[in-house]
C-alpha positions as CSV (number, residue, x, y, z in Angstrom):
1,X,45.4,68.4,10.6
2,X,47.2,67.0,7.5
3,X,44.8,65.1,5.5
4,X,45.5,61.4,4.5
5,X,46.9,60.6,1.2
6,X,44.0,59.0,-0.9
7,X,45.4,55.5,-0.7
8,X,44.6,55.8,2.9
9,X,41.1,57.2,2.4
10,X,40.0,54.7,-0.2
11,X,42.1,51.6,-0.2
12,X,42.3,49.9,-4.0
13,X,44.2,47.2,-2.4
14,X,44.9,44.8,0.1
15,X,48.5,46.2,0.4
16,X,46.9,49.8,0.9
17,X,44.5,48.3,3.5
18,X,47.6,46.6,5.3
19,X,49.4,50.1,5.6
20,X,46.6,51.8,7.1
21,X,47.5,52.9,10.8
22,X,44.5,51.5,12.5
23,X,44.9,48.1,11.1
24,X,48.7,48.3,11.8
25,X,47.9,49.3,15.7
26,X,45.4,46.3,15.8
27,X,47.9,43.8,14.6
28,X,50.5,45.0,17.1
29,X,48.1,44.5,19.8
30,X,47.4,41.0,18.6
31,X,51.1,40.3,18.8
32,X,51.3,42.0,22.3
33,X,48.4,40.1,23.5
34,X,49.7,37.1,21.8
35,X,53.1,37.4,23.6
36,X,51.7,38.1,26.9
37,X,49.6,34.9,26.9
38,X,52.7,33.0,26.1
39,X,54.9,34.6,28.8
40,X,52.1,34.9,31.7
41,X,49.3,32.3,30.5
42,X,50.5,29.8,33.4
43,X,49.3,32.3,35.9
44,X,45.8,32.7,34.2
45,X,46.4,36.5,34.0
46,X,45.6,38.7,31.2
47,X,46.7,42.1,30.3
48,X,43.7,43.9,31.7
49,X,43.8,42.0,35.0
50,X,47.4,42.6,35.2
51,X,46.8,46.7,34.8
52,X,44.1,46.6,37.5
53,X,46.5,44.5,39.8
54,X,49.3,47.5,39.2
55,X,46.8,50.3,39.8
56,X,45.2,48.8,42.7
57,X,48.7,48.3,44.4
58,X,49.6,51.8,43.4
59,X,46.3,53.1,44.6
60,X,45.1,51.2,47.9
61,X,41.3,51.6,48.5
62,X,40.4,52.8,45.0
63,X,37.0,52.5,43.8
64,X,35.9,50.7,40.4
65,X,35.4,53.9,38.8
66,X,38.6,55.6,39.5
67,X,40.3,52.2,38.5
68,X,38.9,52.5,35.1
69,X,40.2,56.0,34.8
70,X,43.3,55.0,35.6
71,X,43.7,51.9,33.4
72,X,41.7,53.2,30.6
73,X,39.2,50.6,30.8
74,X,35.5,50.5,30.1
75,X,33.2,50.8,33.4
76,X,30.6,48.8,31.6
77,X,33.1,45.3,32.0
78,X,35.4,46.2,34.9
79,X,33.1,44.4,37.1
80,X,33.7,41.2,35.2
81,X,37.4,41.8,35.8
82,X,37.1,42.4,39.4
83,X,34.8,39.6,40.0
84,X,37.9,37.2,38.4
85,X,40.5,38.7,40.5
86,X,38.3,38.5,43.5
87,X,37.5,34.7,42.8
88,X,41.5,34.3,42.5
89,X,42.0,35.8,45.8
90,X,44.1,38.6,44.3
91,X,41.8,41.7,45.3
92,X,39.6,42.4,48.3
93,X,36.2,44.6,47.9
94,X,35.1,46.1,51.0
95,X,32.2,48.9,51.2
96,X,33.2,52.2,51.4
97,X,32.7,53.8,55.1
98,X,30.9,56.8,53.6
99,X,28.8,55.0,50.8
100,X,28.0,51.5,51.3
101,X,27.2,51.1,47.8
102,X,30.6,51.9,46.7
103,X,33.3,49.0,46.7
104,X,36.9,50.0,47.7
105,X,39.6,47.7,46.2
106,X,42.8,46.4,47.8
107,X,45.5,44.3,46.4
108,X,45.7,40.9,48.5
109,X,49.1,39.4,49.8
110,X,48.4,36.7,47.1
111,X,47.9,39.3,44.6
112,X,51.2,41.1,45.6
113,X,52.9,37.7,45.3
114,X,51.4,37.3,41.7
115,X,52.6,40.6,40.7
116,X,56.1,40.0,41.7
117,X,56.1,36.6,40.4
118,X,54.8,38.0,36.7
119,X,57.2,40.8,36.6
120,X,60.0,39.4,34.9
121,X,57.4,37.9,32.2
122,X,56.0,41.2,31.7
123,X,59.4,42.7,31.1
124,X,60.5,40.0,28.6
125,X,57.0,40.8,26.8
126,X,58.1,44.6,26.3
127,X,61.5,43.6,25.4
128,X,60.2,40.8,22.6
129,X,57.7,43.5,21.2
130,X,60.3,46.1,20.5
131,X,63.2,43.7,20.0
132,X,63.1,44.0,16.3
133,X,63.7,47.8,16.4
134,X,66.9,49.8,17.2
135,X,67.3,51.4,20.4
136,X,66.5,54.7,19.0
137,X,63.2,53.3,17.2
138,X,62.2,52.0,20.5
139,X,62.4,55.1,22.2
140,X,60.7,56.7,19.3
141,X,58.2,54.1,19.3
142,X,57.1,54.6,22.7
143,X,56.9,58.6,22.6
144,X,54.7,58.2,19.5
145,X,52.3,55.9,20.9
146,X,52.6,57.9,24.2
147,X,51.7,61.1,22.2
148,X,48.6,59.3,20.3
149,X,47.2,58.1,23.3
150,X,47.8,61.4,24.9
151,X,46.2,63.2,22.2
152,X,43.1,60.8,21.9
153,X,42.6,60.6,25.7
154,X,39.1,62.3,25.4
155,X,38.0,58.8,23.2
156,X,39.4,56.3,25.5
157,X,37.4,54.8,28.7
158,X,38.4,56.5,31.9
């Protein structure tokens, strides 16, 4: 592992801090979340709810533990997300025939309709987020972010 330059390990100025990878990733996350809210806010849909709907559509009858692994989300808070999706009528939870303590998730017809409706907005968020970069830099950015997420996957929930 390459050691970080001293300016990254002991920031002396705000400018040094402003160039730390973690800080920059947090800022880009804030931008992405704000763009998602702008584009999808009229549907009362969050990025995590969107991810849960997409994964539930792709994996019918998934349980909450597996869903957390699929979307890399914390198991301690997925219940609140699922409660909101269920109250909106976008998912259905039913007991597993093998273990009634386990709830299996299915996307409802309304949930499918919302996903279809939101797809153009989600695409716009991705375009807007990377728009300042050249086409080549966009590909590099996605490749590098994927690599970082994959390398550090043991740290992430799921």
